[in-house]
N, CA, C, O and the ligand as a Tripos MOL2 file, in Angstrom:
@<TRIPOS>MOLECULE
protein
  289   287    73     0     0
PROTEIN
NO_CHARGES

@<TRIPOS>ATOM
      1 N          87.5720  108.5940  102.1830 N.3       1 MET1
      2 CA         87.5750  108.1920  100.7800 C.3       1 MET1
      3 C          88.1600  109.2920   99.9000 C.2       1 MET1
      4 O          88.2740  110.4470  100.3110 O.2       1 MET1
      5 N          88.5230  108.9130   98.7000 N.am      2 ARG2
      6 CA         89.2550  109.7930   97.8140 C.3       2 ARG2
      7 C          88.3920  110.3390   96.6850 C.2       2 ARG2
      8 O          87.4000  109.7340   96.2780 O.2       2 ARG2
      9 N          88.7990  111.4900   96.2000 N.am      3 THR3
     10 CA         88.2080  112.0150   94.9850 C.3       3 THR3
     11 C          89.1490  111.7070   93.8310 C.2       3 THR3
     12 O          90.3610  111.8850   93.9540 O.2       3 THR3
     13 N          88.6190  111.2610   92.7480 N.am      4 CYS4
     14 CA         89.4440  110.9660   91.5830 C.3       4 CYS4
     15 C          89.9790  112.2660   90.9830 C.2       4 CYS4
     16 O          89.2220  113.2230   90.8180 O.2       4 CYS4
     17 N          91.2710  112.3150   90.6530 N.am      5 PRO5
     18 CA         91.8560  113.5430   90.0910 C.3       5 PRO5
     19 C          91.3860  113.8150   88.6720 C.2       5 PRO5
     20 O          91.5570  114.9200   88.1570 O.2       5 PRO5
     21 N          90.8020  112.8190   88.0480 N.am      6 CYS6
     22 CA         90.4120  112.9850   86.6490 C.3       6 CYS6
     23 C          88.9420  113.3600   86.5000 C.2       6 CYS6
     24 O          88.6190  114.4080   85.9410 O.2       6 CYS6
     25 N          88.0560  112.5080   86.9960 N.am      7 CYS7
     26 CA         86.6340  112.7770   86.7890 C.3       7 CYS7
     27 C          86.0130  113.4910   87.9810 C.2       7 CYS7
     28 O          84.8430  113.8720   87.9510 O.2       7 CYS7
     29 N          86.8220  113.6680   89.0430 N.am      8 LYS8
     30 CA         86.3870  114.3830   90.2490 C.3       8 LYS8
     31 C          85.2540  113.6910   90.9910 C.2       8 LYS8
     32 O          84.6340  114.2720   91.8830 O.2       8 LYS8
     33 N          84.9900  112.4450   90.6160 N.am      9 LYS9
     34 CA         83.9650  111.7040   91.3410 C.3       9 LYS9
     35 C          84.5290  111.2370   92.6690 C.2       9 LYS9
     36 O          85.7270  111.0000   92.8190 O.2       9 LYS9
     37 N          83.6530  111.1180   93.5900 N.am     10 TYR10
     38 CA         84.0690  110.8260   94.9490 C.3      10 TYR10
     39 C          83.6840  109.4160   95.3470 C.2      10 TYR10
     40 O          82.5200  109.0320   95.2350 O.2      10 TYR10
     41 N          84.6410  108.6530   95.8040 N.am     11 GLY11
     42 CA         84.2610  107.4030   96.4430 C.3      11 GLY11
     43 C          84.6020  106.1110   95.7490 C.2      11 GLY11
     44 O          84.8540  105.1090   96.4180 O.2      11 GLY11
     45 N          84.6210  106.0970   94.4140 N.am     12 ASP12
     46 CA         84.8410  104.8050   93.7670 C.3      12 ASP12
     47 C          86.3090  104.6300   93.3700 C.2      12 ASP12
     48 O          86.6260  104.2550   92.2410 O.2      12 ASP12
     49 N          87.1900  104.9110   94.3280 N.am     13 VAL13
     50 CA         88.6220  104.8220   94.0980 C.3      13 VAL13
     51 C          89.1760  103.6890   94.9510 C.2      13 VAL13
     52 O          88.9480  103.6460   96.1590 O.2      13 VAL13
     53 N          89.8940  102.7840   94.3270 N.am     14 TRP14
     54 CA         90.3450  101.5750   94.9920 C.3      14 TRP14
     55 C          91.8370  101.3550   94.8330 C.2      14 TRP14
     56 O          92.4340  101.6950   93.8110 O.2      14 TRP14
     57 N          92.4220  100.7750   95.8730 N.am     15 GLU15
     58 CA         93.7430  100.2100   95.6950 C.3      15 GLU15
     59 C          93.5370   98.8410   95.0620 C.2      15 GLU15
     60 O          92.7650   98.0290   95.5700 O.2      15 GLU15
     61 N          94.2200   98.5850   93.9630 N.am     16 VAL16
     62 CA         94.0260   97.3240   93.2470 C.3      16 VAL16
     63 C          95.3540   96.6170   93.0270 C.2      16 VAL16
     64 O          96.4310   97.2000   93.1480 O.2      16 VAL16
     65 N          95.2350   95.3690   92.7090 N.am     17 GLU17
     66 CA         96.4000   94.5260   92.5170 C.3      17 GLU17
     67 C          96.2070   93.7940   91.1970 C.2      17 GLU17
     68 O          95.1050   93.3480   90.8790 O.2      17 GLU17
     69 N          97.2760   93.6760   90.4400 N.am     18 LEU18
     70 CA         97.1660   93.0210   89.1490 C.3      18 LEU18
     71 C          97.9920   91.7440   89.1430 C.2      18 LEU18
     72 O          99.2200   91.7680   89.0540 O.2      18 LEU18
     73 N          97.2780   90.6280   89.2410 N.am     19 GLN19
     74 CA         97.9820   89.3450   89.3270 C.3      19 GLN19
     75 C          98.7650   89.0400   88.0600 C.2      19 GLN19
     76 O          99.8110   88.3940   88.1160 O.2      19 GLN19
     77 N          98.2680   89.4970   86.9270 N.am     20 SER20
     78 CA         98.9570   89.2190   85.6710 C.3      20 SER20
     79 C         100.2260   90.0520   85.5220 C.2      20 SER20
     80 O         100.9820   89.8790   84.5650 O.2      20 SER20
     81 N         100.4530   90.9500   86.4690 N.am     21 LEU21
     82 CA        101.6330   91.8080   86.3910 C.3      21 LEU21
     83 C         102.4050   91.7230   87.7160 C.2      21 LEU21
     84 O         102.7320   92.7470   88.3160 O.2      21 LEU21
     85 N         102.6880   90.5140   88.1570 N.am     22 ASP22
     86 CA        103.4330   90.2600   89.3950 C.3      22 ASP22
     87 C         102.8090   90.9470   90.6010 C.2      22 ASP22
     88 O         103.5200   91.4740   91.4560 O.2      22 ASP22
     89 N         101.4990   90.9430   90.6710 N.am     23 ASN23
     90 CA        100.7780   91.5830   91.7600 C.3      23 ASN23
     91 C         101.1220   93.0570   91.9180 C.2      23 ASN23
     92 O         101.1590   93.5930   93.0250 O.2      23 ASN23
     93 N         101.3700   93.6860   90.7990 N.am     24 HIS24
     94 CA        101.6410   95.1210   90.7970 C.3      24 HIS24
     95 C         100.4440   95.8680   91.4090 C.2      24 HIS24
     96 O          99.2910   95.6260   91.0520 O.2      24 HIS24
     97 N         100.7510   96.7750   92.3320 N.am     25 LYS25
     98 CA         99.6740   97.5270   92.9780 C.3      25 LYS25
     99 C          99.5830   98.9340   92.4220 C.2      25 LYS25
    100 O         100.5950   99.5810   92.1550 O.2      25 LYS25
    101 N          98.3680   99.3900   92.2540 N.am     26 PHE26
    102 CA         98.1690  100.7820   91.9120 C.3      26 PHE26
    103 C          96.7970  101.2140   92.3850 C.2      26 PHE26
    104 O          96.0370  100.4230   92.9430 O.2      26 PHE26
    105 N          96.4940  102.4640   92.1560 N.am     27 VAL27
    106 CA         95.2140  103.0090   92.5850 C.3      27 VAL27
    107 C          94.4030  103.2920   91.3310 C.2      27 VAL27
    108 O          94.9170  103.8050   90.3380 O.2      27 VAL27
    109 N          93.1300  102.9470   91.4000 N.am     28 MET28
    110 CA         92.3180  103.0820   90.2020 C.3      28 MET28
    111 C          90.9360  103.6410   90.5280 C.2      28 MET28
    112 O          90.3200  103.2750   91.5290 O.2      28 MET28
    113 N          90.4710  104.5220   89.6720 N.am     29 CYS29
    114 CA         89.1090  105.0260   89.7710 C.3      29 CYS29
    115 C          88.2210  104.1840   88.8730 C.2      29 CYS29
    116 O          88.4590  104.0920   87.6690 O.2      29 CYS29
    117 N          87.2090  103.5740   89.4470 N.am     30 PHE30
    118 CA         86.3420  102.7030   88.6620 C.3      30 PHE30
    119 C          85.2580  103.4700   87.9060 C.2      30 PHE30
    120 O          84.4650  102.8700   87.1800 O.2      30 PHE30
    121 N          85.2220  104.7790   88.0710 N.am     31 GLU31
    122 CA         84.3070  105.5820   87.2740 C.3      31 GLU31
    123 C          84.8860  105.8270   85.8830 C.2      31 GLU31
    124 O          84.1730  105.7470   84.8830 O.2      31 GLU31
    125 N          86.1860  106.1270   85.8260 N.am     32 CYS32
    126 CA         86.7610  106.5540   84.5440 C.3      32 CYS32
    127 C          88.0120  105.7770   84.1640 C.2      32 CYS32
    128 O          88.6500  106.0890   83.1590 O.2      32 CYS32
    129 N          88.3790  104.7510   84.9680 N.am     33 ASP33
    130 CA         89.5240  103.8870   84.6790 C.3      33 ASP33
    131 C          90.8810  104.5790   84.7880 C.2      33 ASP33
    132 O          91.8960  104.0220   84.3710 O.2      33 ASP33
    133 N          90.9030  105.7760   85.3410 N.am     34 THR34
    134 CA         92.1910  106.4220   85.5720 C.3      34 THR34
    135 C          92.9790  105.6430   86.6180 C.2      34 THR34
    136 O          92.4140  105.1900   87.6130 O.2      34 THR34
    137 N          94.2730  105.4870   86.3980 N.am     35 ILE35
    138 CA         95.1050  104.8270   87.3970 C.3      35 ILE35
    139 C          96.2790  105.7150   87.7650 C.2      35 ILE35
    140 O          96.7380  106.5390   86.9730 O.2      35 ILE35
    141 N          96.7480  105.5270   88.9770 N.am     36 TRP36
    142 CA         97.9870  106.1920   89.3870 C.3      36 TRP36
    143 C          98.6860  105.3250   90.4200 C.2      36 TRP36
    144 O          98.1460  104.3200   90.8820 O.2      36 TRP36
    145 N          99.9140  105.7410   90.7790 N.am     37 ASP37
    146 CA        100.7930  104.8180   91.5000 C.3      37 ASP37
    147 C         100.4540  104.5710   92.9570 C.2      37 ASP37
    148 O         100.4720  103.4280   93.4150 O.2      37 ASP37
    149 N         100.1480  105.6190   93.6780 N.am     38 SER38
    150 CA         99.9800  105.3770   95.1060 C.3      38 SER38
    151 C          99.0060  106.3530   95.7390 C.2      38 SER38
    152 O          98.8000  107.4640   95.2490 O.2      38 SER38
    153 N          98.4170  105.9160   96.8300 N.am     39 ILE39
    154 CA         97.4550  106.7400   97.5510 C.3      39 ILE39
    155 C          98.1210  107.9830   98.0980 C.2      39 ILE39
    156 O          97.4960  109.0350   98.2380 O.2      39 ILE39
    157 N          99.4300  107.8420   98.4100 N.am     40 ALA40
    158 CA        100.1520  108.9520   99.0200 C.3      40 ALA40
    159 C         100.5330  110.0080   97.9990 C.2      40 ALA40
    160 O         100.9200  111.1210   98.3540 O.2      40 ALA40
    161 N         100.4200  109.6510   96.7300 N.am     41 ASN41
    162 CA        100.8760  110.5650   95.6980 C.3      41 ASN41
    163 C          99.8150  110.6940   94.6090 C.2      41 ASN41
    164 O          99.9430  110.1140   93.5310 O.2      41 ASN41
    165 N          98.7790  111.4530   94.9000 N.am     42 VAL42
    166 CA         97.6700  111.6000   93.9660 C.3      42 VAL42
    167 C          97.9750  112.7150   92.9680 C.2      42 VAL42
    168 O          98.2170  113.8520   93.3710 O.2      42 VAL42
    169 N          97.9670  112.4110   91.7030 N.am     43 PRO43
    170 CA         98.2490  113.4460   90.7030 C.3      43 PRO43
    171 C          97.1110  114.4530   90.6360 C.2      43 PRO43
    172 O          95.9810  114.1390   91.0100 O.2      43 PRO43
    173 N          97.4020  115.6690   90.1590 N.am     44 ASP44
    174 CA         96.3200  116.6490   90.0890 C.3      44 ASP44
    175 C          95.7390  116.7290   88.6830 C.2      44 ASP44
    176 O          94.9410  117.6160   88.3790 O.2      44 ASP44
    177 N          96.1410  115.8110   87.8440 N.am     45 GLN45
    178 CA         95.5430  115.7630   86.5110 C.3      45 GLN45
    179 C          95.5750  114.3390   85.9940 C.2      45 GLN45
    180 O          96.1440  113.4460   86.6220 O.2      45 GLN45
    181 N          94.9630  114.1430   84.8490 N.am     46 HIS46
    182 CA         94.9160  112.8080   84.2570 C.3      46 HIS46
    183 C          96.3250  112.3310   83.9080 C.2      46 HIS46
    184 O          97.0690  113.0440   83.2360 O.2      46 HIS46
    185 N          96.6900  111.1530   84.3500 N.am     47 VAL47
    186 CA         98.0130  110.6190   84.0720 C.3      47 VAL47
    187 C          97.9270  109.4820   83.0680 C.2      47 VAL47
    188 O          98.4930  109.5380   81.9760 O.2      47 VAL47
    189 N          97.2100  108.4640   83.4690 N.am     48 SER48
    190 CA         97.1060  107.2930   82.6210 C.3      48 SER48
    191 C          95.8080  106.5850   82.9620 C.2      48 SER48
    192 O          95.2060  106.8370   84.0070 O.2      48 SER48
    193 N          95.3870  105.7110   82.0880 N.am     49 ASP49
    194 CA         94.2420  104.8910   82.4310 C.3      49 ASP49
    195 C          94.6170  103.4270   82.2380 C.2      49 ASP49
    196 O          95.6620  103.0980   81.6770 O.2      49 ASP49
    197 N          93.7580  102.5870   82.7060 N.am     50 PHE50
    198 CA         94.0660  101.1640   82.7350 C.3      50 PHE50
    199 C          94.4200  100.6180   81.3500 C.2      50 PHE50
    200 O          95.3780   99.8610   81.1920 O.2      50 PHE50
    201 N          93.6420  101.0090   80.3690 N.am     51 GLU51
    202 CA         93.8570  100.5000   79.0260 C.3      51 GLU51
    203 C          95.2230  100.9330   78.4790 C.2      51 GLU51
    204 O          95.9610  100.1120   77.9350 O.2      51 GLU51
    205 N          95.5510  102.1970   78.6200 N.am     52 ALA52
    206 CA         96.8390  102.7080   78.1420 C.3      52 ALA52
    207 C          97.9950  102.0560   78.8940 C.2      52 ALA52
    208 O          99.0230  101.7110   78.3110 O.2      52 ALA52
    209 N          97.8050  101.8960   80.1930 N.am     53 PHE53
    210 CA         98.8360  101.2800   81.0100 C.3      53 PHE53
    211 C          99.1260   99.8530   80.5560 C.2      53 PHE53
    212 O         100.2870   99.4710   80.4130 O.2      53 PHE53
    213 N          98.0930   99.0760   80.3320 N.am     54 MET54
    214 CA         98.2870   97.6920   79.9140 C.3      54 MET54
    215 C          98.9000   97.6250   78.5210 C.2      54 MET54
    216 O          99.7270   96.7560   78.2450 O.2      54 MET54
    217 N          98.5010   98.5270   77.6570 N.am     55 ASN55
    218 CA         99.1070   98.5650   76.3350 C.3      55 ASN55
    219 C         100.5980   98.8530   76.4310 C.2      55 ASN55
    220 O         101.3950   98.2790   75.6890 O.2      55 ASN55
    221 N         100.9790   99.7520   77.3570 N.am     56 GLU56
    222 CA        102.3930  100.0380   77.5780 C.3      56 GLU56
    223 C         103.1460   98.7910   78.0360 C.2      56 GLU56
    224 O         104.3170   98.6000   77.7080 O.2      56 GLU56
    225 N         102.4570   97.9560   78.7920 N.am     57 GLN57
    226 CA        103.0920   96.7340   79.2800 C.3      57 GLN57
    227 C         103.0630   95.6240   78.2250 C.2      57 GLN57
    228 O         103.5790   94.5290   78.4500 O.2      57 GLN57
    229 N         102.4670   95.9130   77.0970 N.am     58 GLY58
    230 CA        102.3720   94.9210   76.0400 C.3      58 GLY58
    231 C         101.3300   93.8480   76.3220 C.2      58 GLY58
    232 O         101.4210   92.7310   75.8120 O.2      58 GLY58
    233 N         100.3400   94.1950   77.1390 N.am     59 LYS59
    234 CA         99.2900   93.2320   77.4640 C.3      59 LYS59
    235 C          97.9260   93.7950   77.0960 C.2      59 LYS59
    236 O          97.7380   95.0060   76.9780 O.2      59 LYS59
    237 N          96.9880   92.8850   76.9200 N.am     60 ASP60
    238 CA         95.6270   93.3220   76.6760 C.3      60 ASP60
    239 C          94.9980   93.7720   77.9840 C.2      60 ASP60
    240 O          95.1520   93.1110   79.0110 O.2      60 ASP60
    241 N          94.2930   94.8870   77.9490 N.am     61 PRO61
    242 CA         93.6070   95.3140   79.1630 C.3      61 PRO61
    243 C          92.4660   94.3660   79.4950 C.2      61 PRO61
    244 O          91.5250   94.2280   78.7140 O.2      61 PRO61
    245 N          92.5430   93.7270   80.6200 N.am     62 ASP62
    246 CA         91.5200   92.7800   81.0240 C.3      62 ASP62
    247 C          91.0190   93.1360   82.4230 C.2      62 ASP62
    248 O          91.6770   92.8790   83.4310 O.2      62 ASP62
    249 N          89.8300   93.7370   82.4420 N.am     63 TRP63
    250 CA         89.2710   94.2210   83.7040 C.3      63 TRP63
    251 C          88.9870   93.0840   84.7080 C.2      63 TRP63
    252 O          88.9240   93.3080   85.9160 O.2      63 TRP63
    253 N          88.8190   91.8780   84.1820 N.am     64 THR64
    254 CA         88.4960   90.7760   85.0890 C.3      64 THR64
    255 C          89.6970   90.3630   85.9300 C.2      64 THR64
    256 O          89.5440   89.6460   86.9190 O.2      64 THR64
    257 N          90.8990   90.8120   85.5430 N.am     65 LEU65
    258 CA         92.0990   90.4290   86.2920 C.3      65 LEU65
    259 C          92.4220   91.4170   87.4030 C.2      65 LEU65
    260 O          93.3670   91.2200   88.1680 O.2      65 LEU65
    261 N          91.6390   92.4680   87.4860 N.am     66 ILE66
    262 CA         91.8860   93.4610   88.5200 C.3      66 ILE66
    263 C          91.3160   92.9800   89.8440 C.2      66 ILE66
    264 O          90.1280   92.6760   89.9510 O.2      66 ILE66
    265 N          92.1680   92.9170   90.8380 N.am     67 LYS67
    266 CA         91.6960   92.4950   92.1440 C.3      67 LYS67
    267 C          91.6240   93.7120   93.0670 C.2      67 LYS67
    268 O          92.6230   94.3900   93.3080 O.2      67 LYS67
    269 N          90.4260   93.9690   93.5740 N.am     68 LYS68
    270 CA         90.2620   95.0900   94.4860 C.3      68 LYS68
    271 C          90.8580   94.7410   95.8410 C.2      68 LYS68
    272 O          90.4930   93.7260   96.4350 O.2      68 LYS68
    273 N          91.7510   95.5510   96.3260 N.am     69 VAL69
    274 CA         92.3670   95.3040   97.6270 C.3      69 VAL69
    275 C          91.5690   96.0230   98.7090 C.2      69 VAL69
    276 O          91.0650   95.4060   99.6480 O.2      69 VAL69
    277 N          91.4690   97.3160   98.5580 N.am     70 GLN70
    278 CA         90.6740   98.0740   99.5170 C.3      70 GLN70
    279 C          90.2390   99.3990   98.9130 C.2      70 GLN70
    280 O          90.9020   99.9680   98.0460 O.2      70 GLN70
    281 N          89.1070   99.8630   99.3990 N.am     71 ARG71
    282 CA         88.6280  101.1730   98.9780 C.3      71 ARG71
    283 C          89.4490  102.2280   99.6980 C.2      71 ARG71
    284 O          89.6690  102.1470  100.9070 O.2      71 ARG71
    285 N          89.8930  103.2060   98.9500 N.am     72 VAL72
    286 CA         90.7430  104.2180   99.5940 C.3      72 VAL72
    287 C          90.1290  105.6030   99.5410 C.2      72 VAL72
    288 O          90.7220  106.5600  100.0390 O.2      72 VAL72
    289 ZN         87.7100  108.9990   87.9040 Zn       73 ZN73
@<TRIPOS>BOND
     1     1     2 1
     2     2     3 1
     3     3     4 2
     4     3     5 am
     5     5     6 1
     6     6     7 1
     7     7     8 2
     8     7     9 am
     9     9    10 1
    10    10    11 1
    11    11    12 2
    12    11    13 am
    13    13    14 1
    14    14    15 1
    15    15    16 2
    16    15    17 am
    17    17    18 1
    18    18    19 1
    19    19    20 2
    20    19    21 am
    21    21    22 1
    22    22    23 1
    23    23    24 2
    24    23    25 am
    25    25    26 1
    26    26    27 1
    27    27    28 2
    28    27    29 am
    29    29    30 1
    30    30    31 1
    31    31    32 2
    32    31    33 am
    33    33    34 1
    34    34    35 1
    35    35    36 2
    36    35    37 am
    37    37    38 1
    38    38    39 1
    39    39    40 2
    40    39    41 am
    41    41    42 1
    42    42    43 1
    43    43    44 2
    44    43    45 am
    45    45    46 1
    46    46    47 1
    47    47    48 2
    48    47    49 am
    49    49    50 1
    50    50    51 1
    51    51    52 2
    52    51    53 am
    53    53    54 1
    54    54    55 1
    55    55    56 2
    56    55    57 am
    57    57    58 1
    58    58    59 1
    59    59    60 2
    60    59    61 am
    61    61    62 1
    62    62    63 1
    63    63    64 2
    64    63    65 am
    65    65    66 1
    66    66    67 1
    67    67    68 2
    68    67    69 am
    69    69    70 1
    70    70    71 1
    71    71    72 2
    72    71    73 am
    73    73    74 1
    74    74    75 1
    75    75    76 2
    76    75    77 am
    77    77    78 1
    78    78    79 1
    79    79    80 2
    80    79    81 am
    81    81    82 1
    82    82    83 1
    83    83    84 2
    84    83    85 am
    85    85    86 1
    86    86    87 1
    87    87    88 2
    88    87    89 am
    89    89    90 1
    90    90    91 1
    91    91    92 2
    92    91    93 am
    93    93    94 1
    94    94    95 1
    95    95    96 2
    96    95    97 am
    97    97    98 1
    98    98    99 1
    99    99   100 2
   100    99   101 am
   101   101   102 1
   102   102   103 1
   103   103   104 2
   104   103   105 am
   105   105   106 1
   106   106   107 1
   107   107   108 2
   108   107   109 am
   109   109   110 1
   110   110   111 1
   111   111   112 2
   112   111   113 am
   113   113   114 1
   114   114   115 1
   115   115   116 2
   116   115   117 am
   117   117   118 1
   118   118   119 1
   119   119   120 2
   120   119   121 am
   121   121   122 1
   122   122   123 1
   123   123   124 2
   124   123   125 am
   125   125   126 1
   126   126   127 1
   127   127   128 2
   128   127   129 am
   129   129   130 1
   130   130   131 1
   131   131   132 2
   132   131   133 am
   133   133   134 1
   134   134   135 1
   135   135   136 2
   136   135   137 am
   137   137   138 1
   138   138   139 1
   139   139   140 2
   140   139   141 am
   141   141   142 1
   142   142   143 1
   143   143   144 2
   144   143   145 am
   145   145   146 1
   146   146   147 1
   147   147   148 2
   148   147   149 am
   149   149   150 1
   150   150   151 1
   151   151   152 2
   152   151   153 am
   153   153   154 1
   154   154   155 1
   155   155   156 2
   156   155   157 am
   157   157   158 1
   158   158   159 1
   159   159   160 2
   160   159   161 am
   161   161   162 1
   162   162   163 1
   163   163   164 2
   164   163   165 am
   165   165   166 1
   166   166   167 1
   167   167   168 2
   168   167   169 am
   169   169   170 1
   170   170   171 1
   171   171   172 2
   172   171   173 am
   173   173   174 1
   174   174   175 1
   175   175   176 2
   176   175   177 am
   177   177   178 1
   178   178   179 1
   179   179   180 2
   180   179   181 am
   181   181   182 1
   182   182   183 1
   183   183   184 2
   184   183   185 am
   185   185   186 1
   186   186   187 1
   187   187   188 2
   188   187   189 am
   189   189   190 1
   190   190   191 1
   191   191   192 2
   192   191   193 am
   193   193   194 1
   194   194   195 1
   195   195   196 2
   196   195   197 am
   197   197   198 1
   198   198   199 1
   199   199   200 2
   200   199   201 am
   201   201   202 1
   202   202   203 1
   203   203   204 2
   204   203   205 am
   205   205   206 1
   206   206   207 1
   207   207   208 2
   208   207   209 am
   209   209   210 1
   210   210   211 1
   211   211   212 2
   212   211   213 am
   213   213   214 1
   214   214   215 1
   215   215   216 2
   216   215   217 am
   217   217   218 1
   218   218   219 1
   219   219   220 2
   220   219   221 am
   221   221   222 1
   222   222   223 1
   223   223   224 2
   224   223   225 am
   225   225   226 1
   226   226   227 1
   227   227   228 2
   228   227   229 am
   229   229   230 1
   230   230   231 1
   231   231   232 2
   232   231   233 am
   233   233   234 1
   234   234   235 1
   235   235   236 2
   236   235   237 am
   237   237   238 1
   238   238   239 1
   239   239   240 2
   240   239   241 am
   241   241   242 1
   242   242   243 1
   243   243   244 2
   244   243   245 am
   245   245   246 1
   246   246   247 1
   247   247   248 2
   248   247   249 am
   249   249   250 1
   250   250   251 1
   251   251   252 2
   252   251   253 am
   253   253   254 1
   254   254   255 1
   255   255   256 2
   256   255   257 am
   257   257   258 1
   258   258   259 1
   259   259   260 2
   260   259   261 am
   261   261   262 1
   262   262   263 1
   263   263   264 2
   264   263   265 am
   265   265   266 1
   266   266   267 1
   267   267   268 2
   268   267   269 am
   269   269   270 1
   270   270   271 1
   271   271   272 2
   272   271   273 am
   273   273   274 1
   274   274   275 1
   275   275   276 2
   276   275   277 am
   277   277   278 1
   278   278   279 1
   279   279   280 2
   280   279   281 am
   281   281   282 1
   282   282   283 1
   283   283   284 2
   284   283   285 am
   285   285   286 1
   286   286   287 1
   287   287   288 2
@<TRIPOS>SUBSTRUCTURE
     1 MET1         2 RESIDUE 1 A MET
     2 ARG2         6 RESIDUE 1 A ARG
     3 THR3        10 RESIDUE 1 A THR
     4 CYS4        14 RESIDUE 1 A CYS
     5 PRO5        18 RESIDUE 1 A PRO
     6 CYS6        22 RESIDUE 1 A CYS
     7 CYS7        26 RESIDUE 1 A CYS
     8 LYS8        30 RESIDUE 1 A LYS
     9 LYS9        34 RESIDUE 1 A LYS
    10 TYR10       38 RESIDUE 1 A TYR
    11 GLY11       42 RESIDUE 1 A GLY
    12 ASP12       46 RESIDUE 1 A ASP
    13 VAL13       50 RESIDUE 1 A VAL
    14 TRP14       54 RESIDUE 1 A TRP
    15 GLU15       58 RESIDUE 1 A GLU
    16 VAL16       62 RESIDUE 1 A VAL
    17 GLU17       66 RESIDUE 1 A GLU
    18 LEU18       70 RESIDUE 1 A LEU
    19 GLN19       74 RESIDUE 1 A GLN
    20 SER20       78 RESIDUE 1 A SER
    21 LEU21       82 RESIDUE 1 A LEU
    22 ASP22       86 RESIDUE 1 A ASP
    23 ASN23       90 RESIDUE 1 A ASN
    24 HIS24       94 RESIDUE 1 A HIS
    25 LYS25       98 RESIDUE 1 A LYS
    26 PHE26      102 RESIDUE 1 A PHE
    27 VAL27      106 RESIDUE 1 A VAL
    28 MET28      110 RESIDUE 1 A MET
    29 CYS29      114 RESIDUE 1 A CYS
    30 PHE30      118 RESIDUE 1 A PHE
    31 GLU31      122 RESIDUE 1 A GLU
    32 CYS32      126 RESIDUE 1 A CYS
    33 ASP33      130 RESIDUE 1 A ASP
    34 THR34      134 RESIDUE 1 A THR
    35 ILE35      138 RESIDUE 1 A ILE
    36 TRP36      142 RESIDUE 1 A TRP
    37 ASP37      146 RESIDUE 1 A ASP
    38 SER38      150 RESIDUE 1 A SER
    39 ILE39      154 RESIDUE 1 A ILE
    40 ALA40      158 RESIDUE 1 A ALA
    41 ASN41      162 RESIDUE 1 A ASN
    42 VAL42      166 RESIDUE 1 A VAL
    43 PRO43      170 RESIDUE 1 A PRO
    44 ASP44      174 RESIDUE 1 A ASP
    45 GLN45      178 RESIDUE 1 A GLN
    46 HIS46      182 RESIDUE 1 A HIS
    47 VAL47      186 RESIDUE 1 A VAL
    48 SER48      190 RESIDUE 1 A SER
    49 ASP49      194 RESIDUE 1 A ASP
    50 PHE50      198 RESIDUE 1 A PHE
    51 GLU51      202 RESIDUE 1 A GLU
    52 ALA52      206 RESIDUE 1 A ALA
    53 PHE53      210 RESIDUE 1 A PHE
    54 MET54      214 RESIDUE 1 A MET
    55 ASN55      218 RESIDUE 1 A ASN
    56 GLU56      222 RESIDUE 1 A GLU
    57 GLN57      226 RESIDUE 1 A GLN
    58 GLY58      230 RESIDUE 1 A GLY
    59 LYS59      234 RESIDUE 1 A LYS
    60 ASP60      238 RESIDUE 1 A ASP
    61 PRO61      242 RESIDUE 1 A PRO
    62 ASP62      246 RESIDUE 1 A ASP
    63 TRP63      250 RESIDUE 1 A TRP
    64 THR64      254 RESIDUE 1 A THR
    65 LEU65      258 RESIDUE 1 A LEU
    66 ILE66      262 RESIDUE 1 A ILE
    67 LYS67      266 RESIDUE 1 A LYS
    68 LYS68      270 RESIDUE 1 A LYS
    69 VAL69      274 RESIDUE 1 A VAL
    70 GLN70      278 RESIDUE 1 A GLN
    71 ARG71      282 RESIDUE 1 A ARG
    72 VAL72      286 RESIDUE 1 A VAL
    73 ZN73       289 GROUP 0 **** ****
């Protein structure tokens, strides 16, 4: 399991899929909502969070649309 680069919490990091965004996949920490692109490329600092990311896409952040793929 992974440690979140932002809140340093261990374990609640998931690969997720966003159906409202063409099944876009990313990695997300469910403790602090930090997201990043891939399991293979973990940033060493805070990059973005779900809310900011969705705002960038011009969409409302809707946590119910997040589909958990697997715990990483
Ligand atoms: Zn976190």
